[in-house]
mmCIF file of the C-alpha atoms, coordinates in Angstrom:
data_MODEL
# 
_entry.id   MODEL 
# 
loop_
_atom_site.group_PDB 
_atom_site.id 
_atom_site.type_symbol 
_atom_site.label_atom_id 
_atom_site.label_alt_id 
_atom_site.label_comp_id 
_atom_site.label_asym_id 
_atom_site.label_entity_id 
_atom_site.label_seq_id 
_atom_site.pdbx_PDB_ins_code 
_atom_site.Cartn_x 
_atom_site.Cartn_y 
_atom_site.Cartn_z 
_atom_site.occupancy 
_atom_site.B_iso_or_equiv 
_atom_site.pdbx_formal_charge 
_atom_site.auth_seq_id 
_atom_site.auth_comp_id 
_atom_site.auth_asym_id 
_atom_site.auth_atom_id 
_atom_site.pdbx_PDB_model_num 
ATOM 1  C CA . UNK A 1 1  ? -7.872  25.474 -15.726 1.00 0.00 ? 1  UNK A CA 1 
ATOM 2  C CA . UNK A 1 2  ? -9.697  22.364 -14.434 1.00 0.00 ? 2  UNK A CA 1 
ATOM 3  C CA . UNK A 1 3  ? -10.137 23.202 -11.099 1.00 0.00 ? 3  UNK A CA 1 
ATOM 4  C CA . UNK A 1 4  ? -11.809 27.007 -11.842 1.00 0.00 ? 4  UNK A CA 1 
ATOM 5  C CA . UNK A 1 5  ? -14.994 25.302 -13.205 1.00 0.00 ? 5  UNK A CA 1 
ATOM 6  C CA . UNK A 1 6  ? -18.041 25.731 -11.278 1.00 0.00 ? 6  UNK A CA 1 
ATOM 7  C CA . UNK A 1 7  ? -19.611 22.503 -10.155 1.00 0.00 ? 7  UNK A CA 1 
ATOM 8  C CA . UNK A 1 8  ? -22.781 21.148 -11.535 1.00 0.00 ? 8  UNK A CA 1 
ATOM 9  C CA . UNK A 1 9  ? -25.952 22.184 -9.534  1.00 0.00 ? 9  UNK A CA 1 
ATOM 10 C CA . UNK A 1 10 ? -27.265 19.391 -7.069  1.00 0.00 ? 10 UNK A CA 1 
ATOM 11 C CA . UNK A 1 11 ? -30.795 20.368 -7.418  1.00 0.00 ? 11 UNK A CA 1 
ATOM 12 C CA . UNK A 1 12 ? -31.013 22.848 -4.848  1.00 0.00 ? 12 UNK A CA 1 
ATOM 13 C CA . UNK A 1 13 ? -34.422 24.475 -4.398  1.00 0.00 ? 13 UNK A CA 1 
ATOM 14 C CA . UNK A 1 14 ? -33.696 27.566 -6.216  1.00 0.00 ? 14 UNK A CA 1 
ATOM 15 C CA . UNK A 1 15 ? -32.684 25.353 -9.174  1.00 0.00 ? 15 UNK A CA 1 
ATOM 16 C CA . UNK A 1 16 ? -36.361 24.811 -10.567 1.00 0.00 ? 16 UNK A CA 1 
ATOM 17 C CA . UNK A 1 17 ? -39.210 26.918 -10.228 1.00 0.00 ? 17 UNK A CA 1 
ATOM 18 C CA . UNK A 1 18 ? -42.120 25.290 -7.771  1.00 0.00 ? 18 UNK A CA 1 
ATOM 19 C CA . UNK A 1 19 ? -44.184 22.984 -9.822  1.00 0.00 ? 19 UNK A CA 1 
ATOM 20 C CA . UNK A 1 20 ? -42.411 22.797 -13.269 1.00 0.00 ? 20 UNK A CA 1 
ATOM 21 C CA . UNK A 1 21 ? -41.485 19.393 -12.821 1.00 0.00 ? 21 UNK A CA 1 
ATOM 22 C CA . UNK A 1 22 ? -45.626 18.928 -12.557 1.00 0.00 ? 22 UNK A CA 1 
ATOM 23 C CA . UNK A 1 23 ? -45.880 20.635 -15.890 1.00 0.00 ? 23 UNK A CA 1 
ATOM 24 C CA . UNK A 1 24 ? -43.638 19.186 -17.913 1.00 0.00 ? 24 UNK A CA 1 
ATOM 25 C CA . UNK A 1 25 ? -45.245 15.910 -16.615 1.00 0.00 ? 25 UNK A CA 1 
ATOM 26 C CA . UNK A 1 26 ? -48.317 16.930 -17.724 1.00 0.00 ? 26 UNK A CA 1 
ATOM 27 C CA . UNK A 1 27 ? -47.606 18.405 -21.152 1.00 0.00 ? 27 UNK A CA 1 
ATOM 28 C CA . UNK A 1 28 ? -45.736 14.812 -22.073 1.00 0.00 ? 28 UNK A CA 1 
ATOM 29 C CA . UNK A 1 29 ? -48.784 12.915 -20.936 1.00 0.00 ? 29 UNK A CA 1 
ATOM 30 C CA . UNK A 1 30 ? -50.986 14.910 -23.412 1.00 0.00 ? 30 UNK A CA 1 
ATOM 31 C CA . UNK A 1 31 ? -48.704 15.162 -26.555 1.00 0.00 ? 31 UNK A CA 1 
ATOM 32 C CA . UNK A 1 32 ? -48.255 11.811 -25.341 1.00 0.00 ? 32 UNK A CA 1 
ATOM 33 C CA . UNK A 1 33 ? -51.129 10.470 -25.183 1.00 0.00 ? 33 UNK A CA 1 
ATOM 34 C CA . UNK A 1 34 ? -52.301 12.047 -28.731 1.00 0.00 ? 34 UNK A CA 1 
ATOM 35 C CA . UNK A 1 35 ? -49.118 10.941 -30.612 1.00 0.00 ? 35 UNK A CA 1 
ATOM 36 C CA . UNK A 1 36 ? -49.526 6.876  -29.390 1.00 0.00 ? 36 UNK A CA 1 
ATOM 37 C CA . UNK A 1 37 ? -53.372 7.037  -29.934 1.00 0.00 ? 37 UNK A CA 1 
ATOM 38 C CA . UNK A 1 38 ? -52.873 9.472  -32.790 1.00 0.00 ? 38 UNK A CA 1 
ATOM 39 C CA . UNK A 1 39 ? -50.663 6.915  -34.702 1.00 0.00 ? 39 UNK A CA 1 
ATOM 40 C CA . UNK A 1 40 ? -52.890 3.412  -33.500 1.00 0.00 ? 40 UNK A CA 1 
ATOM 41 C CA . UNK A 1 41 ? -55.765 5.266  -35.545 1.00 0.00 ? 41 UNK A CA 1 
ATOM 42 C CA . UNK A 1 42 ? -53.736 6.047  -38.193 1.00 0.00 ? 42 UNK A CA 1 
ATOM 43 C CA . UNK A 1 43 ? -52.707 2.684  -38.221 1.00 0.00 ? 43 UNK A CA 1 
ATOM 44 C CA . UNK A 1 44 ? -56.288 1.440  -38.376 1.00 0.00 ? 44 UNK A CA 1 
ATOM 45 C CA . UNK A 1 45 ? -56.641 4.095  -41.625 1.00 0.00 ? 45 UNK A CA 1 
ATOM 46 C CA . UNK A 1 46 ? -53.997 2.006  -43.108 1.00 0.00 ? 46 UNK A CA 1 
ATOM 47 C CA . UNK A 1 47 ? -55.997 -1.440 -42.726 1.00 0.00 ? 47 UNK A CA 1 
ATOM 48 C CA . UNK A 1 48 ? -58.968 0.305  -43.340 1.00 0.00 ? 48 UNK A CA 1 
ATOM 49 C CA . UNK A 1 49 ? -58.673 2.795  -45.796 1.00 0.00 ? 49 UNK A CA 1 
ATOM 50 C CA . UNK A 1 50 ? -61.228 4.888  -44.011 1.00 0.00 ? 50 UNK A CA 1 
ATOM 51 C CA . UNK A 1 51 ? -60.009 8.255  -44.737 1.00 0.00 ? 51 UNK A CA 1 
ATOM 52 C CA . UNK A 1 52 ? -58.510 9.465  -41.925 1.00 0.00 ? 52 UNK A CA 1 
ATOM 53 C CA . UNK A 1 53 ? -61.556 9.536  -39.210 1.00 0.00 ? 53 UNK A CA 1 
ATOM 54 C CA . UNK A 1 54 ? -59.831 6.117  -36.836 1.00 0.00 ? 54 UNK A CA 1 
ATOM 55 C CA . UNK A 1 55 ? -56.674 8.921  -37.034 1.00 0.00 ? 55 UNK A CA 1 
ATOM 56 C CA . UNK A 1 56 ? -59.066 11.599 -35.770 1.00 0.00 ? 56 UNK A CA 1 
ATOM 57 C CA . UNK A 1 57 ? -60.725 9.403  -33.327 1.00 0.00 ? 57 UNK A CA 1 
ATOM 58 C CA . UNK A 1 58 ? -57.217 8.196  -31.953 1.00 0.00 ? 58 UNK A CA 1 
ATOM 59 C CA . UNK A 1 59 ? -56.123 12.108 -31.517 1.00 0.00 ? 59 UNK A CA 1 
ATOM 60 C CA . UNK A 1 60 ? -59.266 12.854 -29.590 1.00 0.00 ? 60 UNK A CA 1 
ATOM 61 C CA . UNK A 1 61 ? -59.002 9.762  -27.474 1.00 0.00 ? 61 UNK A CA 1 
ATOM 62 C CA . UNK A 1 62 ? -55.225 10.046 -26.415 1.00 0.00 ? 62 UNK A CA 1 
ATOM 63 C CA . UNK A 1 63 ? -56.257 13.736 -25.528 1.00 0.00 ? 63 UNK A CA 1 
ATOM 64 C CA . UNK A 1 64 ? -58.799 12.280 -23.428 1.00 0.00 ? 64 UNK A CA 1 
ATOM 65 C CA . UNK A 1 65 ? -56.681 9.276  -21.569 1.00 0.00 ? 65 UNK A CA 1 
ATOM 66 C CA . UNK A 1 66 ? -53.853 11.989 -21.532 1.00 0.00 ? 66 UNK A CA 1 
ATOM 67 C CA . UNK A 1 67 ? -56.170 14.312 -18.962 1.00 0.00 ? 67 UNK A CA 1 
ATOM 68 C CA . UNK A 1 68 ? -57.611 11.570 -17.102 1.00 0.00 ? 68 UNK A CA 1 
ATOM 69 C CA . UNK A 1 69 ? -53.913 10.283 -16.437 1.00 0.00 ? 69 UNK A CA 1 
ATOM 70 C CA . UNK A 1 70 ? -52.903 13.933 -15.469 1.00 0.00 ? 70 UNK A CA 1 
ATOM 71 C CA . UNK A 1 71 ? -56.126 14.340 -13.278 1.00 0.00 ? 71 UNK A CA 1 
ATOM 72 C CA . UNK A 1 72 ? -55.140 10.785 -11.555 1.00 0.00 ? 72 UNK A CA 1 
ATOM 73 C CA . UNK A 1 73 ? -51.647 11.468 -11.001 1.00 0.00 ? 73 UNK A CA 1 
ATOM 74 C CA . UNK A 1 74 ? -51.213 15.483 -10.222 1.00 0.00 ? 74 UNK A CA 1 
ATOM 75 C CA . UNK A 1 75 ? -54.702 16.480 -9.684  1.00 0.00 ? 75 UNK A CA 1 
ATOM 76 C CA . UNK A 1 76 ? -54.778 15.770 -5.635  1.00 0.00 ? 76 UNK A CA 1 
ATOM 77 C CA . UNK A 1 77 ? -51.854 16.238 -3.426  1.00 0.00 ? 77 UNK A CA 1 
ATOM 78 C CA . UNK A 1 78 ? -51.657 13.516 -0.653  1.00 0.00 ? 78 UNK A CA 1 
# 
């Protein structure tokens, strides 16, 4: 019945392991950077017909940018 249901969690300290949010944030920065810059590189490849060189460069630049964002946002606790 409706009265027997457990209420949703309120986000207490025991719900999520410590640092899990930071881990997901770091992972999303890295994957997002690779996808966005890889796609931009793919578009450049299509435009210049360079055979995949720009896609590889875009993925590497995306990884580097993701790492820089992770270090800036999560590297040093304030």
